[in-house]
C-alpha positions as CSV (number, residue, x, y, z in Angstrom):
1,M,10.1,-21.4,-0.2
2,P,7.5,-19.9,-3.0
3,F,8.2,-15.7,-1.2
4,R,10.9,-13.2,-0.8
5,F,10.0,-10.9,2.4
6,N,12.7,-7.9,1.9
7,A,12.2,-5.2,4.8
8,T,12.8,-1.7,3.5
9,E,13.9,1.4,5.2
10,L,9.9,1.8,7.0
11,P,10.0,-1.5,10.0
12,G,7.3,-3.1,9.7
13,L,7.0,-2.5,5.6
14,L,7.8,-5.4,3.7
15,L,8.3,-5.8,0.2
16,I,7.4,-9.5,-1.1
17,E,8.3,-11.0,-4.0
18,A,6.3,-14.3,-5.4
19,L,8.5,-17.3,-6.6
20,V,7.2,-17.5,-10.9
21,F,7.2,-20.7,-12.2
22,S,7.2,-19.7,-16.2
23,D,6.5,-22.6,-19.4
24,E,5.0,-22.0,-22.7
25,R,1.3,-22.2,-21.2
26,G,2.6,-19.0,-19.0
27,F,3.0,-19.1,-15.2
28,F,2.1,-19.9,-11.2
29,M,2.3,-18.8,-8.6
30,E,1.7,-18.8,-5.3
31,S,0.0,-15.1,-4.2
32,Y,-0.3,-15.7,-0.7
33,K,-0.5,-19.0,2.2
34,H,-1.1,-18.1,5.6
35,S,2.0,-20.3,7.3
36,E,4.7,-18.6,5.3
37,F,3.1,-14.8,6.0
38,A,3.2,-15.7,9.7
39,A,6.6,-17.6,9.9
40,Q,7.7,-14.2,8.8
41,G,5.6,-12.3,11.3
42,I,2.6,-11.7,9.0
43,G,-0.1,-13.0,11.3
44,E,-2.9,-10.9,10.3
45,H,-6.2,-12.8,8.9
46,F,-7.0,-11.1,6.1
47,V,-11.0,-10.4,5.9
48,Q,-11.4,-7.8,3.0
49,A,-10.7,-8.2,-0.6
50,N,-10.7,-5.9,-2.8
51,Q,-9.6,-4.4,-6.0
52,S,-9.7,-1.1,-8.6
53,R,-9.0,0.1,-11.8
54,S,-7.4,2.9,-12.7
55,F,-5.7,5.2,-15.4
56,R,-2.1,6.7,-16.0
57,A,-1.8,9.3,-14.0
58,T,-4.5,8.4,-11.5
59,L,-3.6,8.9,-8.1
60,R,-5.2,7.3,-5.0
61,G,-4.3,7.9,-1.3
62,L,-2.8,8.8,1.0
63,H,-4.9,7.2,2.5
64,F,-5.3,4.6,6.3
65,Q,-8.5,3.4,8.5
66,K,-8.2,4.9,12.0
67,P,-8.9,2.6,15.5
68,P,-10.6,0.4,15.9
69,Q,-10.8,-0.6,12.7
70,A,-7.1,-0.1,11.9
71,Q,-6.4,-2.1,8.8
72,A,-3.1,-4.2,7.4
73,K,-2.7,-4.1,3.7
74,L,-1.6,-6.7,1.2
75,I,-1.0,-5.0,-1.9
76,T,-0.6,-6.8,-5.5
77,A,-0.3,-5.6,-9.2
78,L,-2.2,-7.8,-11.0
79,D,-2.3,-5.7,-14.5
80,G,0.0,-2.5,-15.6
81,E,2.6,-0.7,-12.8
82,I,2.3,2.1,-10.1
83,Y,4.1,3.8,-7.7
84,D,3.1,3.3,-4.8
85,V,3.9,5.0,-1.5
86,V,3.6,4.3,1.8
87,V,3.8,7.2,4.9
88,D,4.5,5.8,8.5
89,I,2.2,7.7,10.7
90,R,3.2,6.1,14.1
91,H,3.4,9.0,17.0
92,G,6.8,7.6,18.2
93,S,8.2,6.1,16.1
94,P,12.3,7.3,14.5
95,T,10.5,6.7,10.9
96,F,6.9,9.6,11.9
97,G,6.4,11.1,9.1
98,K,9.7,9.5,6.6
99,W,8.0,7.8,3.2
100,Q,8.8,5.1,0.6
101,G,8.0,4.4,-2.8
102,M,8.2,1.6,-4.8
103,H,7.2,0.1,-8.1
104,L,4.9,-2.8,-8.1
105,S,3.7,-4.5,-11.2
106,A,2.1,-7.5,-13.4
107,K,5.4,-7.8,-14.2
108,N,7.4,-7.9,-11.5
109,G,5.0,-10.1,-9.0
110,R,6.2,-7.8,-6.2
111,M,4.1,-7.3,-3.1
112,L,3.6,-5.0,-0.5
113,Y,2.4,-5.4,2.8
114,V,1.7,-2.3,4.4
115,P,0.9,-3.4,8.3
116,A,-1.5,-0.9,10.6
117,G,-0.6,3.0,11.0
118,F,1.1,3.4,7.8
119,A,-0.8,5.0,5.1
120,H,-1.4,3.7,2.1
121,G,-1.4,5.9,-1.8
122,F,-0.4,4.8,-5.6
123,C,0.4,6.7,-8.4
124,V,-0.5,4.3,-12.3
125,I,2.7,4.8,-14.1
126,S,1.1,2.4,-17.0
127,E,-2.0,2.9,-19.7
128,M,-4.0,1.5,-16.9
129,A,-3.7,-1.0,-13.6
130,D,-5.3,-3.2,-12.1
131,I,-4.9,-3.1,-7.8
132,S,-5.5,-6.0,-6.2
133,Y,-5.7,-6.2,-2.2
134,M,-6.5,-8.0,0.7
135,T,-7.4,-5.5,4.6
136,S,-6.9,-7.3,8.0
137,A,-10.1,-5.4,8.8
138,E,-13.3,-4.6,7.4
139,Y,-13.9,-1.2,5.9
140,A,-15.9,1.4,7.8
141,P,-16.6,4.6,6.9
142,A,-16.7,6.8,9.5
143,L,-12.9,6.3,10.3
144,E,-11.4,6.7,7.5
145,G,-8.9,8.8,6.8
146,G,-6.2,10.2,5.0
147,I,-3.5,12.5,4.0
148,A,-3.1,15.2,1.3
149,W,-0.4,13.6,-1.8
150,D,0.8,16.8,-1.7
151,D,1.6,17.7,1.8
152,P,4.6,19.5,1.4
153,D,6.3,18.5,4.8
154,L,6.8,15.0,3.5
155,K,7.9,16.1,0.0
156,I,7.1,12.7,-2.4
157,V,8.3,13.0,-5.7
158,W,5.3,11.2,-7.2
159,P,6.5,10.0,-11.3
160,V,3.6,12.6,-12.2
161,D,3.0,16.6,-11.2
162,D,-0.5,16.8,-12.3
163,P,-2.1,13.5,-11.3
164,Q,-6.1,12.7,-11.8
165,L,-7.5,12.9,-8.0
166,S,-10.9,11.6,-6.6
167,Q,-12.5,14.8,-4.9
168,R,-11.8,13.4,-1.7
169,D,-8.5,12.6,-2.2
170,R,-7.9,16.2,-3.3
171,G,-9.3,17.8,0.1
172,W,-7.3,15.0,3.2
173,P,-5.5,18.1,5.3
174,C,-1.4,17.5,5.8
175,L,-0.1,14.8,8.1
176,R,0.4,17.6,11.0
177,E,-3.2,18.5,10.4
178,I,-4.8,15.0,11.5
179,A,-6.1,14.0,14.6
180,N,-4.0,10.1,15.2
181,E,-4.3,7.9,17.7
182,F,-1.6,5.3,15.8
183,R,1.1,5.0,18.3
184,Q,4.7,3.2,17.8
């Protein structure tokens, strides 16, 4: 098996470790294999791939896309390192409003599977980071949503105090203020 699938504290959120084969030439790893993922309950058909480059202290998030175009995501750090944060926003979930953070880097080869019903964001902790993520639904601007990165109810501990944010990410409301259709 080329992957190890690790459960997290948030049901459905999986930390995935790829098996890396290294030698004097470099390395090889499988970064996705539908049959392996499906055997672990990740049956999504990913329809869009995105890549971003960000610099130290950039924070992107916390984002989600609303039904009927809700997105599951598979996130990978191609270069650099990020602190990735996921928040459960599914009403009725025993972990509603809880968050989990983890380090993803090109060096550790970890990937993160984020099901629909979770808000996602990350902060760059290396000089620069290239991030790739696949989504299970195409981007639909009218259905995008977000939560304030510094929502006082969530109490997320980010690795920077004064992140670089987009204007859009500065304006997201707190979780308790959003109209949210996600249900467990």
